[in-house]
C-alpha positions in Angstrom: 16.0 1.3 11.0 12.7 3.0 10.2 11.4 5.7 12.6 7.8 5.4 11.4 5.7 3.6 8.8 2.4 4.8 7.4 0.2 2.5 5.4 -2.3 3.4 2.7 -5.2 1.5 0.9 -5.3 2.2 -2.8 -8.8 3.0 -4.0 -10.0 3.7 -7.5 -13.2 3.6 -9.6 -13.2 -0.3 -9.4 -12.5 -0.6 -5.7 -13.4 0.7 -2.2 -11.8 1.2 1.2 -13.3 -2.2 2.2 -11.9 -3.9 -0.9 -9.0 -1.7 -2.0 -7.1 -2.5 -5.2 -3.8 -2.5 -3.3 -1.7 -1.4 -0.3 1.3 0.9 0.1 3.6 1.8 2.9 5.7 4.9 3.4 8.8 4.4 5.6 10.3 7.4 7.3 13.9 7.0 8.5 15.6 8.7 11.4 17.7 10.9 9.1 14.6 12.4 7.5 14.4 10.2 4.4 11.4 8.3 3.2 10.7 5.4 0.9 7.5 4.3 -0.7 6.6 0.6 -1.5 3.7 -1.3 -2.8 2.9 -4.9 -1.9 2.9 -6.5 -5.3 1.5 -9.7 -7.0 5.1 -11.0 -6.7 4.2 -11.2 -2.9 6.8 -8.7 -1.8 7.1 -5.0 -1.0 8.7 -3.2 -4.0 9.6 0.4 -4.5 6.9 2.5 -6.2 6.5 6.2 -7.2 2.7 6.0 -7.3 2.2 7.7 -3.9 4.4 10.6 -4.8 2.6 10.9 -8.2 -0.7 11.1 -6.3 0.7 13.9 -4.1 1.7 15.7 -7.2 -1.8 15.6 -8.7 -2.2 12.2 -10.4 -5.8 11.5 -9.4 -6.1 8.0 -10.9 -6.0 6.4 -7.4 -6.8 7.6 -4.0 -4.5 6.7 -1.1 -6.3 6.4 2.2 -4.3 6.1 5.4 -5.0 2.9 7.2 -3.7 1.1 10.3 -0.9 -1.6 10.2 -3.6 -4.2 11.0 -5.7 -3.1 8.0 -2.6 -3.3 5.8 -1.8 -6.8 7.0 -5.3 -7.9 6.1 -5.0 -6.5 2.6 -1.6 -8.3 2.2 -3.2 -11.5 3.4 -6.0 -11.1 0.8 -3.5 -10.4 -2.0 -1.5 -13.5 -1.0 -4.7 -15.6 -1.0 -5.7 -14.3 -4.5 -2.2 -14.9 -6.0 -1.7 -18.4 -4.4 -5.3 -19.6 -4.7 -5.5 -20.1 -0.9 -8.4 -19.2 1.2 -8.5 -15.7 2.8 
């Protein structure tokens, strides 16, 4: 069971915090482990190394820590874009 989850908005030259290009979450486990996932256009959370890459100096994207509610809104927007539903 996760001990803590941190969410991040993905921002680059073509997006902003208000309209991020994506959303990530980092799950910390009780045993000290962590796992990074991106919410994808497959409409599910999938493992990703992008957050670790950014921490190691890859400056293509900026990862801005956000609240769970903000993350849920981004997920909702992505779902609407992929399915053609209204946001």
